[in-house]
C-alpha positions as CSV (number, residue, x, y, z in Angstrom):
1,X,33.7,110.8,31.0
2,X,32.5,108.4,29.0
3,X,34.6,105.0,28.2
4,X,34.5,103.8,25.1
5,X,33.3,100.2,25.1
6,X,35.7,97.4,23.0
7,X,33.8,95.0,21.5
8,X,34.9,91.5,20.9
9,X,35.3,90.0,17.3
10,X,33.0,87.9,16.1
11,X,33.2,84.5,15.0
12,X,33.6,83.6,11.5
13,X,30.2,81.3,10.3
14,X,30.0,78.4,9.6
15,X,28.8,78.6,5.8
16,X,32.1,81.7,5.5
17,X,34.4,79.0,6.3
18,X,32.9,76.7,4.2
19,X,32.6,79.2,1.2
20,X,36.3,80.4,1.9
21,X,37.7,76.6,1.4
22,X,35.5,76.5,-1.6
23,X,37.3,80.0,-3.0
24,X,40.8,78.4,-1.8
25,X,40.3,75.4,-3.8
26,X,39.8,77.3,-7.0
27,X,42.3,79.4,-6.1
28,X,44.8,76.9,-6.4
29,X,42.7,74.8,-9.5
30,X,43.0,78.3,-11.6
31,X,46.9,78.8,-10.1
32,X,47.5,75.1,-11.8
33,X,46.1,75.8,-14.9
34,X,48.0,79.1,-15.6
35,X,51.2,76.7,-15.0
36,X,50.4,74.3,-17.6
37,X,49.7,77.2,-20.1
38,X,52.8,79.1,-19.3
39,X,55.5,76.5,-19.8
40,X,57.8,79.3,-18.0
41,X,56.6,79.5,-14.8
42,X,55.9,75.6,-14.7
43,X,59.2,75.2,-14.9
44,X,60.3,77.2,-12.0
45,X,58.0,74.7,-10.2
46,X,58.6,71.7,-12.0
47,X,60.0,68.5,-10.8
48,X,63.3,66.7,-11.4
49,X,64.0,63.3,-11.7
50,X,66.7,61.2,-10.4
51,X,67.8,57.7,-11.1
52,X,68.8,56.0,-7.8
53,X,68.3,52.4,-9.2
54,X,71.5,49.9,-8.0
55,X,73.9,48.7,-9.9
56,X,72.3,45.4,-12.1
57,X,73.9,42.0,-11.1
58,X,74.7,39.5,-13.1
59,X,72.8,36.3,-12.2
60,X,73.8,33.8,-14.8
61,X,75.6,33.2,-17.9
62,X,74.2,30.6,-20.5
63,X,76.2,29.6,-23.7
64,X,74.7,29.9,-26.8
65,X,74.2,27.4,-29.4
66,X,72.2,28.9,-32.0
67,X,72.4,30.5,-34.7
68,X,70.4,34.1,-35.5
69,X,69.7,34.0,-39.5
70,X,67.1,36.2,-39.9
71,X,65.2,38.7,-37.8
72,X,61.9,40.8,-38.4
73,X,60.3,43.8,-37.8
74,X,56.7,43.6,-37.4
75,X,54.1,46.3,-36.7
76,X,50.9,46.6,-35.5
77,X,47.6,48.6,-34.7
78,X,45.8,47.0,-31.5
79,X,42.3,48.6,-30.7
80,X,41.4,46.9,-27.3
81,X,37.8,47.7,-25.6
82,X,36.3,46.7,-22.3
83,X,32.9,47.1,-21.8
84,X,30.7,46.6,-18.2
85,X,27.7,44.7,-18.9
86,X,24.9,46.9,-17.4
87,X,27.1,50.3,-17.4
88,X,27.1,53.0,-20.2
89,X,30.6,53.5,-21.9
90,X,30.9,57.1,-20.0
91,X,30.3,55.6,-16.5
92,X,32.3,52.0,-17.0
93,X,34.9,51.0,-19.7
94,X,38.5,51.3,-21.4
95,X,39.2,51.3,-25.1
96,X,43.1,51.9,-26.0
97,X,44.3,52.1,-29.8
98,X,48.0,51.2,-29.6
99,X,50.8,51.0,-32.0
100,X,53.1,48.1,-31.3
101,X,56.5,47.8,-32.9
102,X,58.8,44.9,-32.3
103,X,61.5,42.3,-33.6
104,X,61.4,38.6,-34.2
105,X,64.2,36.6,-34.3
106,X,64.1,33.1,-36.4
107,X,67.2,30.7,-35.9
108,X,69.0,27.3,-36.2
109,X,70.1,25.8,-33.1
110,X,73.5,24.2,-34.4
111,X,73.7,22.6,-30.5
112,X,71.1,20.0,-31.4
113,X,73.6,18.4,-34.6
114,X,75.3,15.4,-34.0
115,X,77.9,13.5,-35.5
116,X,75.8,11.4,-37.3
117,X,74.3,14.2,-38.9
118,X,78.0,15.1,-40.6
119,X,79.2,13.7,-43.5
120,X,82.4,14.1,-45.0
121,X,84.2,11.5,-47.8
122,X,87.5,10.5,-48.2
123,X,88.7,12.6,-49.9
124,X,87.6,15.4,-47.9
125,X,86.0,17.7,-50.6
126,X,82.1,16.4,-50.7
127,X,80.6,17.4,-47.3
128,X,76.5,16.5,-46.5
129,X,74.9,18.7,-43.4
130,X,71.7,17.8,-41.7
131,X,70.1,20.9,-39.3
132,X,67.1,20.9,-37.6
133,X,64.8,23.0,-38.9
134,X,64.9,27.3,-38.1
135,X,62.9,28.2,-34.9
136,X,61.3,31.4,-33.8
137,X,62.4,33.3,-31.0
138,X,60.3,35.2,-28.5
139,X,59.1,38.6,-29.9
140,X,60.5,41.4,-28.8
141,X,58.5,45.0,-28.2
142,X,60.3,47.6,-28.9
143,X,59.3,50.8,-26.6
144,X,61.2,53.1,-28.3
145,X,58.8,52.4,-31.4
146,X,55.5,51.6,-29.6
147,X,52.9,53.9,-28.1
148,X,49.2,54.3,-27.3
149,X,47.4,56.6,-29.9
150,X,44.6,57.4,-27.8
151,X,42.8,56.2,-24.9
152,X,39.2,56.3,-23.6
153,X,38.3,55.5,-19.7
154,X,34.8,55.6,-18.2
155,X,34.3,57.8,-14.7
156,X,34.9,55.3,-12.6
157,X,37.9,53.7,-14.0
158,X,39.1,57.7,-13.9
159,X,38.4,57.7,-10.1
160,X,39.6,54.2,-9.8
161,X,43.4,55.2,-11.6
162,X,43.7,58.1,-8.8
163,X,44.3,55.5,-6.5
164,X,45.9,52.8,-8.7
165,X,49.7,52.1,-8.1
166,X,49.9,52.0,-11.7
167,X,47.6,54.3,-13.5
168,X,46.8,53.8,-17.2
169,X,48.6,50.9,-17.0
170,X,49.1,49.1,-21.0
171,X,49.9,45.7,-20.0
172,X,47.5,44.5,-21.6
173,X,47.6,46.2,-25.0
174,X,51.6,45.4,-24.7
175,X,50.9,41.8,-24.1
176,X,48.2,41.9,-26.6
177,X,50.6,43.5,-29.4
178,X,53.4,40.8,-28.8
179,X,50.8,38.0,-29.6
180,X,49.8,39.7,-32.5
181,X,53.9,40.1,-33.6
182,X,54.0,36.6,-32.9
183,X,51.0,34.6,-34.7
184,X,52.4,37.5,-37.7
185,X,55.9,36.4,-37.9
186,X,54.6,31.8,-37.9
187,X,52.9,33.3,-41.2
188,X,55.6,35.0,-42.9
189,X,58.5,33.5,-44.9
190,X,61.1,34.1,-42.2
191,X,62.2,30.5,-40.5
192,X,62.6,29.9,-44.7
193,X,64.9,33.1,-45.0
194,X,67.0,31.8,-41.8
195,X,67.3,28.2,-43.4
196,X,68.5,29.7,-46.6
197,X,70.9,32.2,-45.1
198,X,72.4,29.6,-42.9
199,X,72.8,27.5,-46.1
200,X,74.8,30.0,-47.6
201,X,76.9,30.8,-44.4
202,X,78.0,27.0,-44.4
203,X,78.9,26.9,-47.2
204,X,80.8,29.7,-47.2
205,X,82.8,28.7,-44.2
206,X,83.4,25.0,-45.3
207,X,84.5,25.9,-49.2
208,X,87.1,28.2,-47.7
209,X,88.0,25.0,-46.0
210,X,88.7,23.3,-49.1
211,X,85.3,21.7,-50.0
212,X,84.2,21.5,-53.1
213,X,80.8,20.4,-52.8
214,X,78.3,21.6,-49.6
215,X,75.1,20.3,-48.9
216,X,72.9,21.1,-46.3
217,X,69.1,20.0,-45.5
218,X,66.4,20.1,-42.9
219,X,65.0,18.1,-40.9
220,X,64.8,15.3,-38.2
């Protein structure tokens, strides 16, 4: 009787292993695309966000002596482009179109008013006040109303984002938006409106205290 000879399983050649790995990667990528096209399936494997931040700590308290008399709302469209000197834009370069919205306050610093800046007649029916000119506060960008319209990045910039701690950072366009908003506030009539509102406030306050004539001036 002849005994059958058992054959040992053949080892998979190297090219077959490489082909299998490539096919596995393609399957994973295809599955990712399918999940992105099917929101229901994507939610099953979606991530959950938890806020584990600690409590905010009060570092200091500062008394305010200024009167915020006016506030301006501004909006600017920032078109920021960065090019490499000897490389095409498709390979290296970025261009961001960003809509920045923010506010700038105008105030009068009443803490600078001294005794010599306030004059009251003997009958306490007339008062003259000399105040410093209104000033502009720091522009504040509103993140809820500011957004990037489009972002274009070269191939090298896209690859760099993969290894960056802050990919697609918008700090540059945000700083540029704040600067443009501040410049627009300087060219506006915001400080003049603040001085007019401060005058109305002080005249109303002093007249309620019995003063018949109230004169408010601005300047050193």
